[in-house]
py3Dmol code that shows the C-alpha trace and the ligand (Angstrom):
import py3Dmol

protein = """\
ATOM      1  CA  MET A   1      -0.886  16.532   8.277  1.00  0.00           C
ATOM      2  CA  ASN A   2      -3.614  14.436   6.849  1.00  0.00           C
ATOM      3  CA  PHE A   3      -3.654  13.904   3.137  1.00  0.00           C
ATOM      4  CA  ASN A   4      -6.595  12.525   0.858  1.00  0.00           C
ATOM      5  CA  ASN A   5      -4.513  11.491  -2.332  1.00  0.00           C
ATOM      6  CA  ILE A   6      -1.011  10.380  -0.942  1.00  0.00           C
ATOM      7  CA  LEU A   7       0.325   7.940   1.668  1.00  0.00           C
ATOM      8  CA  THR A   8       3.549   8.558   3.643  1.00  0.00           C
ATOM      9  CA  GLU A   9       5.432   5.890   5.422  1.00  0.00           C
ATOM     10  CA  TYR A  10       8.741   6.011   7.357  1.00  0.00           C
ATOM     11  CA  ASP A  11      11.071   3.086   7.890  1.00  0.00           C
ATOM     12  CA  ASN A  12      14.635   3.165   8.761  1.00  0.00           C
ATOM     13  CA  GLY A  13      15.836   6.521   7.562  1.00  0.00           C
ATOM     14  CA  ILE A  14      13.558   6.142   4.489  1.00  0.00           C
ATOM     15  CA  THR A  15      10.137   7.958   3.667  1.00  0.00           C
ATOM     16  CA  THR A  16       8.083   6.562   0.997  1.00  0.00           C
ATOM     17  CA  ILE A  17       5.618   8.846  -0.293  1.00  0.00           C
ATOM     18  CA  THR A  18       2.785   6.976  -2.590  1.00  0.00           C
ATOM     19  CA  ILE A  19       0.528   8.738  -4.798  1.00  0.00           C
ATOM     20  CA  ASN A  20      -2.646   7.075  -4.024  1.00  0.00           C
ATOM     21  CA  ARG A  21      -5.472   7.728  -6.659  1.00  0.00           C
ATOM     22  CA  PRO A  22      -5.357   4.490  -8.318  1.00  0.00           C
ATOM     23  CA  LYS A  23      -8.685   4.572 -10.009  1.00  0.00           C
ATOM     24  CA  LYS A  24      -7.500   7.631 -11.762  1.00  0.00           C
ATOM     25  CA  LEU A  25      -4.040   6.043 -12.435  1.00  0.00           C
ATOM     26  CA  ASN A  26      -2.658   8.444 -10.055  1.00  0.00           C
ATOM     27  CA  ALA A  27      -3.219  11.516 -12.157  1.00  0.00           C
ATOM     28  CA  LEU A  28      -2.098  14.641 -10.669  1.00  0.00           C
ATOM     29  CA  ASN A  29      -4.942  16.848  -9.647  1.00  0.00           C
ATOM     30  CA  GLN A  30      -4.251  20.192  -7.951  1.00  0.00           C
ATOM     31  CA  GLU A  31      -4.975  18.804  -4.448  1.00  0.00           C
ATOM     32  CA  THR A  32      -2.300  16.018  -5.025  1.00  0.00           C
ATOM     33  CA  ILE A  33      -0.013  18.420  -6.224  1.00  0.00           C
ATOM     34  CA  ASN A  34      -0.504  20.609  -3.102  1.00  0.00           C
ATOM     35  CA  GLU A  35      -0.314  17.354  -0.840  1.00  0.00           C
ATOM     36  CA  LEU A  36       2.777  16.380  -2.356  1.00  0.00           C
ATOM     37  CA  HIS A  37       4.534  19.746  -1.833  1.00  0.00           C
ATOM     38  CA  HIS A  38       3.533  19.483   2.124  1.00  0.00           C
ATOM     39  CA  ALA A  39       4.848  15.884   2.123  1.00  0.00           C
ATOM     40  CA  PHE A  40       8.119  16.583   0.435  1.00  0.00           C
ATOM     41  CA  LYS A  41       8.639  19.659   2.720  1.00  0.00           C
ATOM     42  CA  GLU A  42       7.866  17.557   5.811  1.00  0.00           C
ATOM     43  CA  ALA A  43       9.952  14.823   4.628  1.00  0.00           C
ATOM     44  CA  ASP A  44      12.979  17.211   3.944  1.00  0.00           C
ATOM     45  CA  LEU A  45      12.576  18.849   7.260  1.00  0.00           C
ATOM     46  CA  ASP A  46      12.137  15.653   9.120  1.00  0.00           C
ATOM     47  CA  GLU A  47      15.884  14.922  10.424  1.00  0.00           C
ATOM     48  CA  ASP A  48      15.377  11.103  10.459  1.00  0.00           C
ATOM     49  CA  THR A  49      14.427  11.124   6.821  1.00  0.00           C
ATOM     50  CA  LYS A  50      17.609  10.372   4.741  1.00  0.00           C
ATOM     51  CA  VAL A  51      16.273   9.303   1.511  1.00  0.00           C
ATOM     52  CA  ILE A  52      12.589   9.823   0.079  1.00  0.00           C
ATOM     53  CA  ILE A  53      11.104   7.237  -2.476  1.00  0.00           C
ATOM     54  CA  LEU A  54       8.137   8.324  -4.644  1.00  0.00           C
ATOM     55  CA  THR A  55       5.861   5.781  -6.169  1.00  0.00           C
ATOM     56  CA  GLY A  56       2.467   5.379  -7.230  1.00  0.00           C
ATOM     57  CA  SER A  57      -0.213   3.006  -5.766  1.00  0.00           C
ATOM     58  CA  GLY A  58      -1.616   0.040  -7.683  1.00  0.00           C
ATOM     59  CA  GLU A  59      -0.025  -2.065 -10.229  1.00  0.00           C
ATOM     60  CA  LYS A  60      -0.586  -0.098 -13.116  1.00  0.00           C
ATOM     61  CA  ALA A  61       0.583   3.475 -12.991  1.00  0.00           C
ATOM     62  CA  PHE A  62       3.155   5.448 -11.250  1.00  0.00           C
ATOM     63  CA  VAL A  63       1.344   8.713 -12.470  1.00  0.00           C
ATOM     64  CA  ALA A  64      -0.750   8.772 -15.917  1.00  0.00           C
ATOM     65  CA  GLY A  65      -0.302  12.566 -15.935  1.00  0.00           C
ATOM     66  CA  ALA A  66      -1.701  15.834 -14.987  1.00  0.00           C
ATOM     67  CA  ASP A  67      -5.458  15.502 -14.468  1.00  0.00           C
ATOM     68  CA  ILE A  68      -6.907  16.295 -17.819  1.00  0.00           C
ATOM     69  CA  SER A  69     -10.348  16.955 -16.465  1.00  0.00           C
ATOM     70  CA  GLU A  70      -8.976  19.916 -14.513  1.00  0.00           C
ATOM     71  CA  PHE A  71      -7.652  21.944 -17.116  1.00  0.00           C
ATOM     72  CA  ALA A  72      -9.559  21.042 -20.224  1.00  0.00           C
ATOM     73  CA  ASP A  73     -11.336  24.394 -20.075  1.00  0.00           C
ATOM     74  CA  TYR A  74      -8.445  26.685 -19.007  1.00  0.00           C
ATOM     75  CA  THR A  75      -7.797  29.992 -20.602  1.00  0.00           C
ATOM     76  CA  ILE A  76      -4.195  31.073 -21.720  1.00  0.00           C
ATOM     77  CA  GLU A  77      -3.498  32.805 -18.464  1.00  0.00           C
ATOM     78  CA  GLU A  78      -4.753  29.813 -16.426  1.00  0.00           C
ATOM     79  CA  GLY A  79      -2.848  27.488 -18.429  1.00  0.00           C
ATOM     80  CA  GLU A  80       0.273  29.450 -17.910  1.00  0.00           C
ATOM     81  CA  TYR A  81      -0.386  29.800 -14.146  1.00  0.00           C
ATOM     82  CA  LEU A  82      -0.926  26.019 -13.929  1.00  0.00           C
ATOM     83  CA  ALA A  83       2.479  25.395 -15.400  1.00  0.00           C
ATOM     84  CA  ALA A  84       4.315  28.045 -13.225  1.00  0.00           C
ATOM     85  CA  ASN A  85       2.771  27.307 -10.075  1.00  0.00           C
ATOM     86  CA  GLY A  86       3.209  23.616 -10.558  1.00  0.00           C
ATOM     87  CA  GLN A  87       6.883  24.100 -11.531  1.00  0.00           C
ATOM     88  CA  LYS A  88       7.360  26.249  -8.431  1.00  0.00           C
ATOM     89  CA  ILE A  89       5.582  24.117  -5.744  1.00  0.00           C
ATOM     90  CA  LEU A  90       6.362  20.543  -6.921  1.00  0.00           C
ATOM     91  CA  PHE A  91       8.671  19.733  -9.853  1.00  0.00           C
ATOM     92  CA  SER A  92      11.502  22.407  -9.355  1.00  0.00           C
ATOM     93  CA  PHE A  93      10.956  21.981  -5.588  1.00  0.00           C
ATOM     94  CA  VAL A  94      11.625  18.207  -5.540  1.00  0.00           C
ATOM     95  CA  GLU A  95      14.569  18.645  -7.769  1.00  0.00           C
ATOM     96  CA  GLN A  96      16.223  21.233  -5.468  1.00  0.00           C
ATOM     97  CA  LEU A  97      15.431  19.359  -2.136  1.00  0.00           C
ATOM     98  CA  SER A  98      18.665  18.577  -0.236  1.00  0.00           C
ATOM     99  CA  THR A  99      17.289  15.161   0.768  1.00  0.00           C
ATOM    100  CA  PRO A 100      17.786  12.667  -1.844  1.00  0.00           C
ATOM    101  CA  VAL A 101      14.607  11.589  -3.915  1.00  0.00           C
ATOM    102  CA  ILE A 102      14.451   8.413  -5.800  1.00  0.00           C
ATOM    103  CA  ALA A 103      11.410   7.731  -8.243  1.00  0.00           C
ATOM    104  CA  ALA A 104      10.164   4.087  -8.038  1.00  0.00           C
ATOM    105  CA  VAL A 105       8.352   4.091 -11.472  1.00  0.00           C
ATOM    106  CA  ASN A 106       5.914   1.110 -11.126  1.00  0.00           C
ATOM    107  CA  GLY A 107       3.804   1.420 -14.513  1.00  0.00           C
ATOM    108  CA  PHE A 108       2.719   4.359 -16.682  1.00  0.00           C
ATOM    109  CA  ALA A 109       4.752   7.437 -16.291  1.00  0.00           C
ATOM    110  CA  LEU A 110       3.154   9.735 -18.800  1.00  0.00           C
ATOM    111  CA  GLY A 111       3.059  13.573 -19.082  1.00  0.00           C
ATOM    112  CA  GLY A 112       3.367  15.338 -15.758  1.00  0.00           C
ATOM    113  CA  GLY A 113       4.073  11.680 -14.238  1.00  0.00           C
ATOM    114  CA  LEU A 114       7.113  11.387 -16.306  1.00  0.00           C
ATOM    115  CA  GLU A 115       7.866  15.094 -15.436  1.00  0.00           C
ATOM    116  CA  LEU A 116       7.585  14.398 -11.904  1.00  0.00           C
ATOM    117  CA  ALA A 117       9.780  11.273 -12.179  1.00  0.00           C
ATOM    118  CA  MET A 118      12.418  13.341 -14.096  1.00  0.00           C
ATOM    119  CA  ALA A 119      12.184  15.876 -11.367  1.00  0.00           C
ATOM    120  CA  CYS A 120      13.329  13.300  -8.773  1.00  0.00           C
ATOM    121  CA  HIS A 121      17.184  13.047  -8.547  1.00  0.00           C
ATOM    122  CA  PHE A 122      17.146   9.619 -10.293  1.00  0.00           C
ATOM    123  CA  ARG A 123      14.810   6.901 -11.186  1.00  0.00           C
ATOM    124  CA  VAL A 124      14.380   2.910 -11.042  1.00  0.00           C
ATOM    125  CA  ALA A 125      11.677   1.313 -13.057  1.00  0.00           C
ATOM    126  CA  SER A 126       9.757  -2.053 -12.992  1.00  0.00           C
ATOM    127  CA  ASP A 127       9.604  -4.031 -16.179  1.00  0.00           C
ATOM    128  CA  ASN A 128       5.681  -2.987 -16.953  1.00  0.00           C
ATOM    129  CA  ALA A 129       6.654   0.797 -16.741  1.00  0.00           C
ATOM    130  CA  LYS A 130       5.620   2.698 -19.740  1.00  0.00           C
ATOM    131  CA  MET A 131       7.055   6.341 -20.255  1.00  0.00           C
ATOM    132  CA  GLY A 132       6.224   9.222 -22.558  1.00  0.00           C
ATOM    133  CA  LEU A 133       5.298  12.912 -22.829  1.00  0.00           C
ATOM    134  CA  PRO A 134       1.973  12.398 -24.858  1.00  0.00           C
ATOM    135  CA  GLU A 135       0.913  16.193 -24.580  1.00  0.00           C
ATOM    136  CA  VAL A 136       0.983  17.284 -28.166  1.00  0.00           C
ATOM    137  CA  SER A 137      -1.746  14.389 -28.816  1.00  0.00           C
ATOM    138  CA  LEU A 138      -3.930  16.708 -26.466  1.00  0.00           C
ATOM    139  CA  GLY A 139      -3.152  19.980 -28.303  1.00  0.00           C
ATOM    140  CA  VAL A 140      -0.631  21.198 -25.575  1.00  0.00           C
ATOM    141  CA  ILE A 141       3.031  20.687 -24.806  1.00  0.00           C
ATOM    142  CA  PRO A 142       4.810  19.554 -21.586  1.00  0.00           C
ATOM    143  CA  GLY A 143       4.485  22.334 -18.899  1.00  0.00           C
ATOM    144  CA  TYR A 144       5.949  20.927 -15.865  1.00  0.00           C
ATOM    145  CA  GLY A 145       9.636  20.957 -17.182  1.00  0.00           C
ATOM    146  CA  GLY A 146       9.387  18.090 -19.598  1.00  0.00           C
ATOM    147  CA  THR A 147      10.764  19.949 -22.574  1.00  0.00           C
ATOM    148  CA  GLN A 148      14.028  20.767 -20.496  1.00  0.00           C
ATOM    149  CA  ARG A 149      14.658  17.481 -18.057  1.00  0.00           C
ATOM    150  CA  LEU A 150      13.816  14.944 -20.970  1.00  0.00           C
ATOM    151  CA  THR A 151      16.403  16.636 -23.214  1.00  0.00           C
ATOM    152  CA  GLN A 152      19.130  16.745 -20.306  1.00  0.00           C
ATOM    153  CA  LEU A 153      18.482  13.037 -19.629  1.00  0.00           C
ATOM    154  CA  VAL A 154      17.982  11.562 -22.856  1.00  0.00           C
ATOM    155  CA  GLY A 155      19.618  14.226 -25.302  1.00  0.00           C
ATOM    156  CA  LYS A 156      17.944  16.660 -27.917  1.00  0.00           C
ATOM    157  CA  GLY A 157      17.095  14.027 -30.681  1.00  0.00           C
ATOM    158  CA  ARG A 158      15.565  11.490 -28.540  1.00  0.00           C
ATOM    159  CA  ALA A 159      13.653  14.039 -26.438  1.00  0.00           C
ATOM    160  CA  MET A 160      12.126  15.822 -29.754  1.00  0.00           C
ATOM    161  CA  GLU A 161      11.124  12.363 -31.275  1.00  0.00           C
ATOM    162  CA  MET A 162       9.533  11.421 -27.915  1.00  0.00           C
ATOM    163  CA  ILE A 163       7.675  14.667 -27.668  1.00  0.00           C
ATOM    164  CA  MET A 164       6.778  15.096 -31.244  1.00  0.00           C
ATOM    165  CA  THR A 165       5.427  11.556 -31.458  1.00  0.00           C
ATOM    166  CA  ALA A 166       3.574  11.508 -28.172  1.00  0.00           C
ATOM    167  CA  GLY A 167       4.801   7.957 -28.202  1.00  0.00           C
ATOM    168  CA  MET A 168       5.440   5.693 -25.035  1.00  0.00           C
ATOM    169  CA  ILE A 169       8.872   3.803 -24.500  1.00  0.00           C
ATOM    170  CA  ASP A 170       9.104   0.646 -22.453  1.00  0.00           C
ATOM    171  CA  ALA A 171      11.305   0.188 -19.268  1.00  0.00           C
ATOM    172  CA  ASN A 172      14.319  -1.395 -21.250  1.00  0.00           C
ATOM    173  CA  LYS A 173      14.327   1.549 -23.711  1.00  0.00           C
ATOM    174  CA  ALA A 174      14.265   3.842 -20.991  1.00  0.00           C
ATOM    175  CA  LEU A 175      17.269   2.224 -19.468  1.00  0.00           C
ATOM    176  CA  ASP A 176      19.050   2.232 -22.811  1.00  0.00           C
ATOM    177  CA  PHE A 177      18.288   5.975 -23.200  1.00  0.00           C
ATOM    178  CA  GLY A 178      19.592   6.731 -19.723  1.00  0.00           C
ATOM    179  CA  LEU A 179      16.133   8.014 -18.416  1.00  0.00           C
ATOM    180  CA  VAL A 180      15.951   5.268 -15.756  1.00  0.00           C
ATOM    181  CA  ASN A 181      19.121   3.756 -13.848  1.00  0.00           C
ATOM    182  CA  HIS A 182      17.897   0.096 -13.378  1.00  0.00           C
ATOM    183  CA  VAL A 183      14.846  -2.036 -14.429  1.00  0.00           C
ATOM    184  CA  THR A 184      13.516  -4.843 -12.170  1.00  0.00           C
ATOM    185  CA  THR A 185      10.393  -6.761 -11.780  1.00  0.00           C
ATOM    186  CA  GLN A 186       7.504  -4.991 -10.021  1.00  0.00           C
ATOM    187  CA  ASP A 187       7.803  -7.080  -6.937  1.00  0.00           C
ATOM    188  CA  GLU A 188      11.631  -6.080  -6.299  1.00  0.00           C
ATOM    189  CA  LEU A 189      11.092  -2.467  -7.334  1.00  0.00           C
ATOM    190  CA  LEU A 190      10.703  -1.128  -3.752  1.00  0.00           C
ATOM    191  CA  PRO A 191      13.182  -3.415  -2.375  1.00  0.00           C
ATOM    192  CA  LEU A 192      15.843  -2.121  -4.935  1.00  0.00           C
ATOM    193  CA  CYS A 193      15.067   1.362  -4.447  1.00  0.00           C
ATOM    194  CA  GLU A 194      15.583   0.611  -0.714  1.00  0.00           C
ATOM    195  CA  THR A 195      18.809  -1.201  -1.200  1.00  0.00           C
ATOM    196  CA  ILE A 196      20.132   1.829  -3.162  1.00  0.00           C
ATOM    197  CA  ALA A 197      18.677   4.265  -0.304  1.00  0.00           C
ATOM    198  CA  ASN A 198      20.588   2.374   2.165  1.00  0.00           C
ATOM    199  CA  LYS A 199      23.830   2.728   0.349  1.00  0.00           C
ATOM    200  CA  ILE A 200      23.285   6.529   0.281  1.00  0.00           C
ATOM    201  CA  THR A 201      22.580   6.746   4.020  1.00  0.00           C
ATOM    202  CA  LYS A 202      25.961   4.996   4.831  1.00  0.00           C
ATOM    203  CA  ASN A 203      27.498   8.304   3.578  1.00  0.00           C
ATOM    204  CA  SER A 204      27.705  11.754   4.820  1.00  0.00           C
ATOM    205  CA  MET A 205      24.253  13.145   4.319  1.00  0.00           C
ATOM    206  CA  VAL A 206      25.592  16.604   4.587  1.00  0.00           C
ATOM    207  CA  ALA A 207      28.160  15.963   1.910  1.00  0.00           C
ATOM    208  CA  VAL A 208      25.239  14.349  -0.297  1.00  0.00           C
ATOM    209  CA  ALA A 209      23.218  17.481  -0.146  1.00  0.00           C
ATOM    210  CA  GLU A 210      26.038  19.591  -1.291  1.00  0.00           C
ATOM    211  CA  ALA A 211      26.602  17.266  -4.308  1.00  0.00           C
ATOM    212  CA  ILE A 212      23.110  17.385  -5.319  1.00  0.00           C
ATOM    213  CA  LYS A 213      23.239  21.244  -5.334  1.00  0.00           C
ATOM    214  CA  ALA A 214      26.562  21.039  -7.280  1.00  0.00           C
ATOM    215  CA  VAL A 215      25.143  18.651  -9.846  1.00  0.00           C
ATOM    216  CA  ASN A 216      21.822  20.671 -10.291  1.00  0.00           C
ATOM    217  CA  ALA A 217      24.167  23.803 -10.810  1.00  0.00           C
ATOM    218  CA  SER A 218      25.135  22.379 -13.933  1.00  0.00           C
ATOM    219  CA  PHE A 219      21.765  22.643 -15.341  1.00  0.00           C
ATOM    220  CA  GLU A 220      20.903  26.262 -14.017  1.00  0.00           C
ATOM    221  CA  GLU A 221      21.312  29.080 -16.434  1.00  0.00           C
ATOM    222  CA  GLY A 222      23.622  31.867 -15.609  1.00  0.00           C
ATOM    223  CA  ILE A 223      25.272  29.809 -12.898  1.00  0.00           C
ATOM    224  CA  ASN A 224      28.806  28.519 -13.028  1.00  0.00           C
ATOM    225  CA  GLY A 225      28.554  24.987 -11.714  1.00  0.00           C
ATOM    226  CA  TYR A 226      32.065  24.499 -11.325  1.00  0.00           C
ATOM    227  CA  GLU A 227      32.160  27.696  -8.908  1.00  0.00           C
ATOM    228  CA  VAL A 228      29.242  26.186  -7.133  1.00  0.00           C
ATOM    229  CA  GLU A 229      31.257  22.863  -6.957  1.00  0.00           C
ATOM    230  CA  ILE A 230      34.364  24.800  -5.318  1.00  0.00           C
ATOM    231  CA  LYS A 231      32.359  26.467  -2.828  1.00  0.00           C
ATOM    232  CA  ALA A 232      30.329  23.507  -1.616  1.00  0.00           C
ATOM    233  CA  PHE A 233      33.702  21.525  -1.515  1.00  0.00           C
ATOM    234  CA  GLY A 234      35.083  24.000   0.751  1.00  0.00           C
ATOM    235  CA  LYS A 235      31.997  24.086   2.949  1.00  0.00           C
ATOM    236  CA  CYS A 236      32.268  20.276   3.639  1.00  0.00           C
ATOM    237  CA  PHE A 237      35.788  20.992   5.215  1.00  0.00           C
ATOM    238  CA  GLY A 238      33.897  22.822   8.225  1.00  0.00           C
ATOM    239  CA  THR A 239      31.602  19.906   8.850  1.00  0.00           C
ATOM    240  CA  GLU A 240      31.779  17.294  11.479  1.00  0.00           C
ATOM    241  CA  ASP A 241      31.114  14.860   8.877  1.00  0.00           C
ATOM    242  CA  PHE A 242      34.298  15.645   7.318  1.00  0.00           C
ATOM    243  CA  THR A 243      36.253  15.429  10.374  1.00  0.00           C
ATOM    244  CA  GLU A 244      34.698  11.958  11.142  1.00  0.00           C
ATOM    245  CA  GLY A 245      35.027  10.629   7.477  1.00  0.00           C
ATOM    246  CA  THR A 246      38.677  11.475   7.136  1.00  0.00           C
ATOM    247  CA  THR A 247      39.554  10.422  10.648  1.00  0.00           C
ATOM    248  CA  ALA A 248      37.637   7.121  10.383  1.00  0.00           C
ATOM    249  CA  PHE A 249      39.671   6.453   7.019  1.00  0.00           C
ATOM    250  CA  LEU A 250      43.000   7.284   8.812  1.00  0.00           C
ATOM    251  CA  GLU A 251      42.037   4.822  11.739  1.00  0.00           C
ATOM    252  CA  LYS A 252      40.915   2.199   9.177  1.00  0.00           C
ATOM    253  CA  ARG A 253      37.583   2.051  10.750  1.00  0.00           C
ATOM    254  CA  LYS A 254      33.901   2.681   9.500  1.00  0.00           C
ATOM    255  CA  ALA A 255      32.709   6.387   9.658  1.00  0.00           C
ATOM    256  CA  GLU A 256      29.803   6.998  11.984  1.00  0.00           C
ATOM    257  CA  PHE A 257      28.772  10.167  10.364  1.00  0.00           C
ATOM    258  CA  PRO A 258      26.860  12.734  12.878  1.00  0.00           C
ATOM    259  CA  GLY A 259      25.238  14.396   9.962  1.00  0.00           C
ATOM    260  CA  LYS A 260      26.532  17.946  10.789  1.00  0.00           C
TER     261      LYS A 260
END
"""
ligand_1 = """\
48
COA
N -6.170 12.529 -16.354
C -7.340 12.464 -15.904
N -7.998 11.074 -15.816
C -6.849 10.241 -16.186
C -5.731 10.399 -16.651
C -5.205 11.655 -16.652
N -4.064 12.105 -16.992
N -4.965 9.198 -16.928
C -6.026 8.211 -16.859
N -7.241 8.789 -16.340
C -8.399 8.137 -15.702
C -9.365 7.575 -16.935
O -10.195 8.793 -17.364
C -10.113 6.520 -16.314
O -11.161 7.459 -15.537
P -12.654 6.680 -15.565
O -12.401 5.216 -15.020
O -13.310 7.459 -14.307
O -13.111 6.762 -16.859
C -8.995 5.882 -15.488
O -8.111 6.877 -15.168
C -8.333 4.729 -15.909
O -7.871 4.834 -17.208
P -8.156 4.274 -18.432
O -7.845 5.089 -19.775
O -9.538 3.742 -18.669
O -7.046 3.186 -18.413
P -6.364 2.250 -19.680
O -5.716 1.337 -19.174
O -7.543 1.992 -20.822
O -5.465 3.467 -20.391
C -3.789 5.163 -20.371
C -4.060 3.743 -19.616
C -2.550 5.630 -19.366
C -3.006 4.871 -21.892
C -4.897 6.178 -20.455
O -5.374 6.276 -19.486
C -4.329 7.537 -21.037
O -3.995 7.651 -22.096
N -4.247 8.578 -19.964
C -3.710 9.912 -20.423
C -2.413 10.176 -20.534
C -2.075 11.391 -20.945
O -2.404 11.803 -21.915
N -1.264 12.099 -19.785
C -0.881 13.323 -20.028
C -1.642 14.017 -19.437
S -0.898 16.092 -19.743
"""
view = py3Dmol.view(width=600, height=400)
view.addModel(protein, "pdb")
view.setStyle({"model": 0}, {"cartoon": {"style": "trace"}})
view.addModel(ligand_1, "xyz")
view.setStyle({"model": 1}, {"stick": {}})
view.zoomTo()
view.show()
């Protein structure tokens, strides 16, 4: 599929998706949200793609938020639909992918940009990154899951302060808060993400997918995460990867996972 606002590149088991509207600081307009949905879906279905890295183009921004020019005159109903549809086709969609998704946060990650980074399975930032949920400064609140995921990641008090002040935190503060896992230079950001991705791909991707499902279950209302874990654990025993992983250990050799 051809995209107007994103670039995708495949190399050695990793698909990198780059949001490519640098003049608008990669702000998420509807077309970009739709294209991201399709790009993530394609990468998830692609058997060769083991890990997805998401980043922004240019040196300034990951994503500076939802595109304000598109929703400035929306009605109550349109606003509600905007959030519901975005959450469904992109934010919750990414979170629930069975392929691991790493956000490489290379600059501003504001509003919908931080929400998108938080929907990824984990985040790595460059040292120029700035993160925040400035929606209340526009008279609105985060609508792409930000009130929920920021609270899960940094705790209620920190989330409340960040959301109420509409302020930005720098990469080191985000590291301190547990919002990002690593901070590095801008040049080293994608190489570091690739190194982490390569560590992941040495493992059973079937088991990794089950682990994502079980960890996510911890945050789903009405779902008992321990039960999901038990089922997923049992399911692994029926996979070729499990046979290979345990046999390789007992034979003192490296596992060659078939990914089934
Ligand atoms: N939606 C639409 N356009 C955006 C945008 C957004 N969220 N963020 C940036 N842009 C556009 C600007 O309008 C500008 O476009 P123009 O050159 O056609 O005027 C371009 O991107 C560059 O942004 P600019 O504001 O000139 O860059 P800056 O370095 O002075 O400031 C920010 C950077 C990120 C501080 C500033 O752009 C900003 O506050 N953006 C909005 C952040 C926000 O509130 N996000 C939450 C949305 S819900």
